[in-house]
PDB file as gemmi writes it, atoms N, CA and C in Angstrom:
CRYST1    1.000    1.000    1.000  90.00  90.00  90.00 P 1                      
ATOM      1  N   UNK A   1      -0.933 -11.698 -11.877  1.00  0.00           N  
ATOM      2  CA  UNK A   1       0.369 -12.185 -12.241  1.00  0.00           C  
ATOM      3  C   UNK A   1       0.198 -13.533 -12.921  1.00  0.00           C  
ATOM      4  N   UNK A   2       0.803 -13.682 -14.073  1.00  0.00           N  
ATOM      5  CA  UNK A   2       0.656 -14.905 -14.844  1.00  0.00           C  
ATOM      6  C   UNK A   2       1.757 -15.897 -14.496  1.00  0.00           C  
ATOM      7  N   UNK A   3       1.412 -17.148 -14.621  1.00  0.00           N  
ATOM      8  CA  UNK A   3       2.352 -18.240 -14.431  1.00  0.00           C  
ATOM      9  C   UNK A   3       3.274 -18.302 -15.637  1.00  0.00           C  
ATOM     10  N   UNK A   4       4.591 -18.471 -15.403  1.00  0.00           N  
ATOM     11  CA  UNK A   4       5.553 -18.607 -16.496  1.00  0.00           C  
ATOM     12  C   UNK A   4       6.406 -19.834 -16.230  1.00  0.00           C  
ATOM     13  N   UNK A   5       6.716 -20.557 -17.282  1.00  0.00           N  
ATOM     14  CA  UNK A   5       7.512 -21.771 -17.171  1.00  0.00           C  
ATOM     15  C   UNK A   5       8.982 -21.402 -17.043  1.00  0.00           C  
ATOM     16  N   UNK A   6       9.657 -21.992 -16.055  1.00  0.00           N  
ATOM     17  CA  UNK A   6      11.075 -21.736 -15.832  1.00  0.00           C  
ATOM     18  C   UNK A   6      11.932 -22.101 -17.028  1.00  0.00           C  
ATOM     19  N   UNK A   7      11.514 -23.112 -17.795  1.00  0.00           N  
ATOM     20  CA  UNK A   7      12.280 -23.501 -18.983  1.00  0.00           C  
ATOM     21  C   UNK A   7      12.335 -22.380 -20.009  1.00  0.00           C  
ATOM     22  N   UNK A   8      11.284 -21.553 -20.021  1.00  0.00           N  
ATOM     23  CA  UNK A   8      11.235 -20.452 -20.976  1.00  0.00           C  
ATOM     24  C   UNK A   8      11.989 -19.217 -20.478  1.00  0.00           C  
ATOM     25  N   UNK A   9      12.257 -19.160 -19.177  1.00  0.00           N  
ATOM     26  CA  UNK A   9      12.856 -17.959 -18.596  1.00  0.00           C  
ATOM     27  C   UNK A   9      14.347 -18.084 -18.300  1.00  0.00           C  
ATOM     28  N   UNK A  10      14.757 -19.233 -17.758  1.00  0.00           N  
ATOM     29  CA  UNK A  10      16.109 -19.362 -17.246  1.00  0.00           C  
ATOM     30  C   UNK A  10      16.989 -20.191 -18.164  1.00  0.00           C  
ATOM     31  N   UNK A  11      18.295 -19.899 -18.180  1.00  0.00           N  
ATOM     32  CA  UNK A  11      19.214 -20.778 -18.902  1.00  0.00           C  
ATOM     33  C   UNK A  11      19.247 -22.143 -18.206  1.00  0.00           C  
ATOM     34  N   UNK A  12      19.557 -23.221 -18.938  1.00  0.00           N  
ATOM     35  CA  UNK A  12      19.503 -24.575 -18.351  1.00  0.00           C  
ATOM     36  C   UNK A  12      20.327 -24.734 -17.076  1.00  0.00           C  
ATOM     37  N   UNK A  13      21.500 -24.107 -17.004  1.00  0.00           N  
ATOM     38  CA  UNK A  13      22.341 -24.245 -15.802  1.00  0.00           C  
ATOM     39  C   UNK A  13      21.659 -23.627 -14.584  1.00  0.00           C  
ATOM     40  N   UNK A  14      21.048 -22.461 -14.774  1.00  0.00           N  
ATOM     41  CA  UNK A  14      20.355 -21.798 -13.667  1.00  0.00           C  
ATOM     42  C   UNK A  14      19.118 -22.589 -13.255  1.00  0.00           C  
ATOM     43  N   UNK A  15      18.404 -23.135 -14.221  1.00  0.00           N  
ATOM     44  CA  UNK A  15      17.223 -23.936 -13.923  1.00  0.00           C  
ATOM     45  C   UNK A  15      17.593 -25.154 -13.082  1.00  0.00           C  
ATOM     46  N   UNK A  16      18.696 -25.831 -13.424  1.00  0.00           N  
ATOM     47  CA  UNK A  16      19.143 -26.985 -12.634  1.00  0.00           C  
ATOM     48  C   UNK A  16      19.499 -26.571 -11.214  1.00  0.00           C  
ATOM     49  N   UNK A  17      20.095 -25.403 -11.061  1.00  0.00           N  
ATOM     50  CA  UNK A  17      20.457 -24.910  -9.730  1.00  0.00           C  
ATOM     51  C   UNK A  17      19.195 -24.613  -8.911  1.00  0.00           C  
ATOM     52  N   UNK A  18      18.218 -23.996  -9.533  1.00  0.00           N  
ATOM     53  CA  UNK A  18      16.957 -23.694  -8.843  1.00  0.00           C  
ATOM     54  C   UNK A  18      16.251 -24.989  -8.447  1.00  0.00           C  
ATOM     55  N   UNK A  19      16.305 -26.003  -9.313  1.00  0.00           N  
ATOM     56  CA  UNK A  19      15.642 -27.275  -9.035  1.00  0.00           C  
ATOM     57  C   UNK A  19      16.258 -28.006  -7.849  1.00  0.00           C  
ATOM     58  N   UNK A  20      17.461 -27.632  -7.438  1.00  0.00           N  
ATOM     59  CA  UNK A  20      18.050 -28.205  -6.228  1.00  0.00           C  
ATOM     60  C   UNK A  20      17.269 -27.771  -4.988  1.00  0.00           C  
ATOM     61  N   UNK A  21      16.630 -26.597  -5.070  1.00  0.00           N  
ATOM     62  CA  UNK A  21      15.922 -26.028  -3.925  1.00  0.00           C  
ATOM     63  C   UNK A  21      14.416 -26.248  -3.989  1.00  0.00           C  
ATOM     64  N   UNK A  22      13.850 -26.224  -5.196  1.00  0.00           N  
ATOM     65  CA  UNK A  22      12.403 -26.350  -5.322  1.00  0.00           C  
ATOM     66  C   UNK A  22      12.073 -26.944  -6.691  1.00  0.00           C  
ATOM     67  N   UNK A  23      11.067 -27.839  -6.695  1.00  0.00           N  
ATOM     68  CA  UNK A  23      10.621 -28.441  -7.947  1.00  0.00           C  
ATOM     69  C   UNK A  23       9.101 -28.508  -7.948  1.00  0.00           C  
ATOM     70  N   UNK A  24       8.499 -28.103  -9.036  1.00  0.00           N  
ATOM     71  CA  UNK A  24       7.052 -28.210  -9.190  1.00  0.00           C  
ATOM     72  C   UNK A  24       6.251 -27.285  -8.308  1.00  0.00           C  
ATOM     73  N   UNK A  25       6.862 -26.244  -7.773  1.00  0.00           N  
ATOM     74  CA  UNK A  25       6.175 -25.282  -6.901  1.00  0.00           C  
ATOM     75  C   UNK A  25       6.121 -23.926  -7.585  1.00  0.00           C  
ATOM     76  N   UNK A  26       5.177 -23.117  -7.177  1.00  0.00           N  
ATOM     77  CA  UNK A  26       5.139 -21.742  -7.647  1.00  0.00           C  
ATOM     78  C   UNK A  26       6.051 -20.921  -6.746  1.00  0.00           C  
ATOM     79  N   UNK A  27       6.892 -20.120  -7.355  1.00  0.00           N  
ATOM     80  CA  UNK A  27       7.847 -19.307  -6.605  1.00  0.00           C  
ATOM     81  C   UNK A  27       7.691 -17.856  -7.034  1.00  0.00           C  
ATOM     82  N   UNK A  28       7.571 -16.974  -6.059  1.00  0.00           N  
ATOM     83  CA  UNK A  28       7.498 -15.542  -6.339  1.00  0.00           C  
ATOM     84  C   UNK A  28       8.910 -14.972  -6.295  1.00  0.00           C  
ATOM     85  N   UNK A  29       9.295 -14.264  -7.327  1.00  0.00           N  
ATOM     86  CA  UNK A  29      10.600 -13.611  -7.361  1.00  0.00           C  
ATOM     87  C   UNK A  29      10.342 -12.112  -7.292  1.00  0.00           C  
ATOM     88  N   UNK A  30      10.684 -11.478  -6.157  1.00  0.00           N  
ATOM     89  CA  UNK A  30      10.361 -10.061  -5.982  1.00  0.00           C  
ATOM     90  C   UNK A  30      11.223  -9.166  -6.867  1.00  0.00           C  
ATOM     91  N   UNK A  31      10.731  -7.959  -7.087  1.00  0.00           N  
ATOM     92  CA  UNK A  31      11.494  -6.971  -7.828  1.00  0.00           C  
ATOM     93  C   UNK A  31      12.674  -6.512  -6.984  1.00  0.00           C  
ATOM     94  N   UNK A  32      13.693  -6.016  -7.644  1.00  0.00           N  
ATOM     95  CA  UNK A  32      14.803  -5.426  -6.905  1.00  0.00           C  
ATOM     96  C   UNK A  32      14.327  -4.119  -6.296  1.00  0.00           C  
ATOM     97  N   UNK A  33      14.980  -3.682  -5.243  1.00  0.00           N  
ATOM     98  CA  UNK A  33      14.570  -2.456  -4.564  1.00  0.00           C  
ATOM     99  C   UNK A  33      14.631  -1.244  -5.480  1.00  0.00           C  
ATOM    100  N   UNK A  34      15.534  -1.243  -6.437  1.00  0.00           N  
ATOM    101  CA  UNK A  34      15.633  -0.089  -7.326  1.00  0.00           C  
ATOM    102  C   UNK A  34      14.441   0.026  -8.266  1.00  0.00           C  
ATOM    103  N   UNK A  35      13.710  -1.072  -8.485  1.00  0.00           N  
ATOM    104  CA  UNK A  35      12.536  -1.050  -9.349  1.00  0.00           C  
ATOM    105  C   UNK A  35      11.239  -0.836  -8.585  1.00  0.00           C  
ATOM    106  N   UNK A  36      11.301  -0.919  -7.265  1.00  0.00           N  
ATOM    107  CA  UNK A  36      10.083  -0.820  -6.467  1.00  0.00           C  
ATOM    108  C   UNK A  36       9.758   0.627  -6.139  1.00  0.00           C  
ATOM    109  N   UNK A  37       8.536   0.970  -6.324  1.00  0.00           N  
ATOM    110  CA  UNK A  37       8.050   2.273  -5.901  1.00  0.00           C  
ATOM    111  C   UNK A  37       7.379   2.083  -4.549  1.00  0.00           C  
ATOM    112  N   UNK A  38       7.301   3.132  -3.782  1.00  0.00           N  
ATOM    113  CA  UNK A  38       6.611   3.059  -2.503  1.00  0.00           C  
ATOM    114  C   UNK A  38       5.123   2.864  -2.711  1.00  0.00           C  
ATOM    115  N   UNK A  39       4.443   2.506  -1.625  1.00  0.00           N  
ATOM    116  CA  UNK A  39       3.014   2.251  -1.707  1.00  0.00           C  
ATOM    117  C   UNK A  39       2.304   3.490  -2.238  1.00  0.00           C  
ATOM    118  N   UNK A  40       1.486   3.305  -3.263  1.00  0.00           N  
ATOM    119  CA  UNK A  40       0.644   4.361  -3.791  1.00  0.00           C  
ATOM    120  C   UNK A  40       1.350   5.397  -4.646  1.00  0.00           C  
ATOM    121  N   UNK A  41       2.647   5.240  -4.896  1.00  0.00           N  
ATOM    122  CA  UNK A  41       3.360   6.249  -5.671  1.00  0.00           C  
ATOM    123  C   UNK A  41       3.031   6.167  -7.159  1.00  0.00           C  
ATOM    124  N   UNK A  42       2.893   4.977  -7.692  1.00  0.00           N  
ATOM    125  CA  UNK A  42       2.590   4.841  -9.118  1.00  0.00           C  
ATOM    126  C   UNK A  42       1.129   5.182  -9.414  1.00  0.00           C  
ATOM    127  N   UNK A  43       0.225   4.740  -8.568  1.00  0.00           N  
ATOM    128  CA  UNK A  43      -1.200   4.931  -8.823  1.00  0.00           C  
ATOM    129  C   UNK A  43      -1.714   6.295  -8.385  1.00  0.00           C  
ATOM    130  N   UNK A  44      -0.961   6.974  -7.545  1.00  0.00           N  
ATOM    131  CA  UNK A  44      -1.415   8.255  -7.015  1.00  0.00           C  
ATOM    132  C   UNK A  44      -2.281   8.108  -5.778  1.00  0.00           C  
ATOM    133  N   UNK A  45      -2.430   6.872  -5.291  1.00  0.00           N  
ATOM    134  CA  UNK A  45      -3.262   6.628  -4.114  1.00  0.00           C  
ATOM    135  C   UNK A  45      -2.748   7.323  -2.870  1.00  0.00           C  
ATOM    136  N   UNK A  46      -1.442   7.409  -2.728  1.00  0.00           N  
ATOM    137  CA  UNK A  46      -0.863   8.070  -1.554  1.00  0.00           C  
ATOM    138  C   UNK A  46      -1.262   9.542  -1.520  1.00  0.00           C  
ATOM    139  N   UNK A  47      -1.219  10.189  -2.662  1.00  0.00           N  
ATOM    140  CA  UNK A  47      -1.582  11.611  -2.739  1.00  0.00           C  
ATOM    141  C   UNK A  47      -3.065  11.792  -2.434  1.00  0.00           C  
ATOM    142  N   UNK A  48      -3.899  10.917  -2.983  1.00  0.00           N  
ATOM    143  CA  UNK A  48      -5.342  11.010  -2.743  1.00  0.00           C  
ATOM    144  C   UNK A  48      -5.680  10.856  -1.265  1.00  0.00           C  
ATOM    145  N   UNK A  49      -5.052   9.889  -0.609  1.00  0.00           N  
ATOM    146  CA  UNK A  49      -5.338   9.664   0.813  1.00  0.00           C  
ATOM    147  C   UNK A  49      -4.805  10.816   1.653  1.00  0.00           C  
ATOM    148  N   UNK A  50      -3.655  11.342   1.285  1.00  0.00           N  
ATOM    149  CA  UNK A  50      -3.117  12.486   2.004  1.00  0.00           C  
ATOM    150  C   UNK A  50      -4.055  13.689   1.877  1.00  0.00           C  
ATOM    151  N   UNK A  51      -4.577  13.913   0.679  1.00  0.00           N  
ATOM    152  CA  UNK A  51      -5.536  15.001   0.473  1.00  0.00           C  
ATOM    153  C   UNK A  51      -6.801  14.769   1.290  1.00  0.00           C  
ATOM    154  N   UNK A  52      -7.320  13.528   1.241  1.00  0.00           N  
ATOM    155  CA  UNK A  52      -8.532  13.190   1.995  1.00  0.00           C  
ATOM    156  C   UNK A  52      -8.317  13.426   3.483  1.00  0.00           C  
ATOM    157  N   UNK A  53      -7.171  12.983   3.999  1.00  0.00           N  
ATOM    158  CA  UNK A  53      -6.902  13.161   5.427  1.00  0.00           C  
ATOM    159  C   UNK A  53      -6.811  14.637   5.793  1.00  0.00           C  
ATOM    160  N   UNK A  54      -6.238  15.432   4.905  1.00  0.00           N  
ATOM    161  CA  UNK A  54      -6.188  16.875   5.140  1.00  0.00           C  
ATOM    162  C   UNK A  54      -7.585  17.482   5.202  1.00  0.00           C  
ATOM    163  N   UNK A  55      -8.456  17.007   4.323  1.00  0.00           N  
ATOM    164  CA  UNK A  55      -9.845  17.485   4.340  1.00  0.00           C  
ATOM    165  C   UNK A  55     -10.544  17.087   5.638  1.00  0.00           C  
ATOM    166  N   UNK A  56     -10.275  15.894   6.119  1.00  0.00           N  
ATOM    167  CA  UNK A  56     -10.883  15.432   7.374  1.00  0.00           C  
ATOM    168  C   UNK A  56     -10.456  16.338   8.522  1.00  0.00           C  
ATOM    169  N   UNK A  57      -9.166  16.614   8.614  1.00  0.00           N  
ATOM    170  CA  UNK A  57      -8.655  17.468   9.694  1.00  0.00           C  
ATOM    171  C   UNK A  57      -9.221  18.878   9.576  1.00  0.00           C  
ATOM    172  N   UNK A  58      -9.278  19.393   8.353  1.00  0.00           N  
ATOM    173  CA  UNK A  58      -9.818  20.741   8.128  1.00  0.00           C  
ATOM    174  C   UNK A  58     -11.270  20.820   8.592  1.00  0.00           C  
ATOM    175  N   UNK A  59     -12.078  19.840   8.215  1.00  0.00           N  
ATOM    176  CA  UNK A  59     -13.493  19.849   8.605  1.00  0.00           C  
ATOM    177  C   UNK A  59     -13.652  19.653  10.113  1.00  0.00           C  
ATOM    178  N   UNK A  60     -12.779  18.831  10.713  1.00  0.00           N  
ATOM    179  CA  UNK A  60     -12.826  18.651  12.164  1.00  0.00           C  
ATOM    180  C   UNK A  60     -12.549  19.986  12.866  1.00  0.00           C  
ATOM    181  N   UNK A  61     -11.551  20.712  12.365  1.00  0.00           N  
ATOM    182  CA  UNK A  61     -11.219  22.014  12.942  1.00  0.00           C  
ATOM    183  C   UNK A  61     -12.324  23.037  12.714  1.00  0.00           C  
ATOM    184  N   UNK A  62     -13.144  22.838  11.677  1.00  0.00           N  
ATOM    185  CA  UNK A  62     -14.283  23.719  11.418  1.00  0.00           C  
ATOM    186  C   UNK A  62     -15.482  23.375  12.304  1.00  0.00           C  
ATOM    187  N   UNK A  63     -15.404  22.273  13.043  1.00  0.00           N  
ATOM    188  CA  UNK A  63     -16.471  21.946  13.981  1.00  0.00           C  
ATOM    189  C   UNK A  63     -17.275  20.704  13.662  1.00  0.00           C  
ATOM    190  N   UNK A  64     -16.947  19.990  12.597  1.00  0.00           N  
ATOM    191  CA  UNK A  64     -17.651  18.737  12.300  1.00  0.00           C  
ATOM    192  C   UNK A  64     -17.346  17.715  13.393  1.00  0.00           C  
ATOM    193  N   UNK A  65     -18.336  16.919  13.760  1.00  0.00           N  
ATOM    194  CA  UNK A  65     -18.108  15.871  14.760  1.00  0.00           C  
ATOM    195  C   UNK A  65     -17.424  14.669  14.102  1.00  0.00           C  
ATOM    196  N   UNK A  66     -16.821  13.850  14.922  1.00  0.00           N  
ATOM    197  CA  UNK A  66     -16.147  12.655  14.424  1.00  0.00           C  
ATOM    198  C   UNK A  66     -17.155  11.727  13.755  1.00  0.00           C  
ATOM    199  N   UNK A  67     -18.344  11.605  14.310  1.00  0.00           N  
ATOM    200  CA  UNK A  67     -19.378  10.758  13.724  1.00  0.00           C  
ATOM    201  C   UNK A  67     -19.807  11.276  12.350  1.00  0.00           C  
ATOM    202  N   UNK A  68     -19.981  12.612  12.252  1.00  0.00           N  
ATOM    203  CA  UNK A  68     -20.358  13.195  10.962  1.00  0.00           C  
ATOM    204  C   UNK A  68     -19.270  12.971   9.920  1.00  0.00           C  
ATOM    205  N   UNK A  69     -18.014  13.113  10.329  1.00  0.00           N  
ATOM    206  CA  UNK A  69     -16.905  12.896   9.398  1.00  0.00           C  
ATOM    207  C   UNK A  69     -16.838  11.437   8.948  1.00  0.00           C  
ATOM    208  N   UNK A  70     -17.123  10.534   9.861  1.00  0.00           N  
ATOM    209  CA  UNK A  70     -17.163   9.118   9.500  1.00  0.00           C  
ATOM    210  C   UNK A  70     -18.209   8.838   8.446  1.00  0.00           C  
ATOM    211  N   UNK A  71     -19.381   9.435   8.620  1.00  0.00           N  
ATOM    212  CA  UNK A  71     -20.457   9.262   7.629  1.00  0.00           C  
ATOM    213  C   UNK A  71     -20.093   9.926   6.300  1.00  0.00           C  
ATOM    214  N   UNK A  72     -19.529  11.121   6.381  1.00  0.00           N  
ATOM    215  CA  UNK A  72     -19.203  11.883   5.181  1.00  0.00           C  
ATOM    216  C   UNK A  72     -18.129  11.194   4.327  1.00  0.00           C  
ATOM    217  N   UNK A  73     -17.117  10.628   4.994  1.00  0.00           N  
ATOM    218  CA  UNK A  73     -16.005  10.023   4.268  1.00  0.00           C  
ATOM    219  C   UNK A  73     -16.074   8.498   4.219  1.00  0.00           C  
ATOM    220  N   UNK A  74     -17.165   7.938   4.712  1.00  0.00           N  
ATOM    221  CA  UNK A  74     -17.380   6.480   4.711  1.00  0.00           C  
ATOM    222  C   UNK A  74     -16.243   5.742   5.413  1.00  0.00           C  
ATOM    223  N   UNK A  75     -15.885   6.261   6.585  1.00  0.00           N  
ATOM    224  CA  UNK A  75     -14.836   5.647   7.400  1.00  0.00           C  
ATOM    225  C   UNK A  75     -15.379   5.439   8.808  1.00  0.00           C  
ATOM    226  N   UNK A  76     -14.760   4.530   9.534  1.00  0.00           N  
ATOM    227  CA  UNK A  76     -15.184   4.309  10.918  1.00  0.00           C  
ATOM    228  C   UNK A  76     -14.750   5.490  11.777  1.00  0.00           C  
ATOM    229  N   UNK A  77     -15.441   5.671  12.887  1.00  0.00           N  
ATOM    230  CA  UNK A  77     -15.069   6.764  13.790  1.00  0.00           C  
ATOM    231  C   UNK A  77     -13.666   6.547  14.346  1.00  0.00           C  
ATOM    232  N   UNK A  78     -13.280   5.304  14.522  1.00  0.00           N  
ATOM    233  CA  UNK A  78     -11.930   5.011  15.010  1.00  0.00           C  
ATOM    234  C   UNK A  78     -10.877   5.463  14.006  1.00  0.00           C  
ATOM    235  N   UNK A  79     -11.123   5.249  12.726  1.00  0.00           N  
ATOM    236  CA  UNK A  79     -10.185   5.694  11.688  1.00  0.00           C  
ATOM    237  C   UNK A  79     -10.107   7.214  11.663  1.00  0.00           C  
ATOM    238  N   UNK A  80     -11.241   7.876  11.798  1.00  0.00           N  
ATOM    239  CA  UNK A  80     -11.258   9.345  11.839  1.00  0.00           C  
ATOM    240  C   UNK A  80     -10.434   9.830  13.022  1.00  0.00           C  
ATOM    241  N   UNK A  81     -10.610   9.211  14.179  1.00  0.00           N  
ATOM    242  CA  UNK A  81      -9.835   9.589  15.367  1.00  0.00           C  
ATOM    243  C   UNK A  81      -8.336   9.437  15.117  1.00  0.00           C  
ATOM    244  N   UNK A  82      -7.948   8.339  14.489  1.00  0.00           N  
ATOM    245  CA  UNK A  82      -6.525   8.104  14.210  1.00  0.00           C  
ATOM    246  C   UNK A  82      -5.963   9.184  13.292  1.00  0.00           C  
ATOM    247  N   UNK A  83      -6.719   9.548  12.275  1.00  0.00           N  
ATOM    248  CA  UNK A  83      -6.260  10.583  11.334  1.00  0.00           C  
ATOM    249  C   UNK A  83      -6.097  11.912  12.061  1.00  0.00           C  
ATOM    250  N   UNK A  84      -7.065  12.272  12.878  1.00  0.00           N  
ATOM    251  CA  UNK A  84      -7.011  13.537  13.610  1.00  0.00           C  
ATOM    252  C   UNK A  84      -5.879  13.520  14.627  1.00  0.00           C  
ATOM    253  N   UNK A  85      -5.742  12.416  15.356  1.00  0.00           N  
ATOM    254  CA  UNK A  85      -4.697  12.311  16.370  1.00  0.00           C  
ATOM    255  C   UNK A  85      -3.312  12.373  15.730  1.00  0.00           C  
ATOM    256  N   UNK A  86      -3.140  11.701  14.604  1.00  0.00           N  
ATOM    257  CA  UNK A  86      -1.844  11.703  13.912  1.00  0.00           C  
ATOM    258  C   UNK A  86      -1.493  13.123  13.477  1.00  0.00           C  
ATOM    259  N   UNK A  87      -2.473  13.864  13.009  1.00  0.00           N  
ATOM    260  CA  UNK A  87      -2.227  15.224  12.578  1.00  0.00           C  
ATOM    261  C   UNK A  87      -1.863  16.113  13.763  1.00  0.00           C  
ATOM    262  N   UNK A  88      -2.577  15.976  14.887  1.00  0.00           N  
ATOM    263  CA  UNK A  88      -2.274  16.763  16.074  1.00  0.00           C  
ATOM    264  C   UNK A  88      -0.871  16.456  16.587  1.00  0.00           C  
ATOM    265  N   UNK A  89      -0.487  15.185  16.520  1.00  0.00           N  
ATOM    266  CA  UNK A  89       0.835  14.772  16.993  1.00  0.00           C  
ATOM    267  C   UNK A  89       1.933  15.380  16.120  1.00  0.00           C  
ATOM    268  N   UNK A  90       1.702  15.455  14.803  1.00  0.00           N  
ATOM    269  CA  UNK A  90       2.709  16.005  13.905  1.00  0.00           C  
ATOM    270  C   UNK A  90       2.826  17.521  14.033  1.00  0.00           C  
ATOM    271  N   UNK A  91       1.772  18.190  14.520  1.00  0.00           N  
ATOM    272  CA  UNK A  91       1.817  19.636  14.718  1.00  0.00           C  
ATOM    273  C   UNK A  91       2.627  20.008  15.959  1.00  0.00           C  
ATOM    274  N   UNK A  92       2.701  19.113  16.949  1.00  0.00           N  
ATOM    275  CA  UNK A  92       3.410  19.406  18.197  1.00  0.00           C  
ATOM    276  C   UNK A  92       4.896  19.435  18.023  1.00  0.00           C  
TER     277      UNK A  92                                                      
END                                                                             
């Protein structure tokens, strides 16, 4: 994210109003909720992780050990357990 000068962005009246609250500081202005996508929706990361987790559960059900799955997917055994447990909980 690049730094932008308030003088270039805001009308003078708005800039004076903002300066009542903060001067010479960096301020983050978040996007409106209508412009925000959920985590991983734009990049496709959510779909990739969902697919990966499905593969982990499938291999676990085929008899792979938690340790083997951790090595195969480069994840800790605790993370593998969480993925498997979450899937079992959603099936109930």
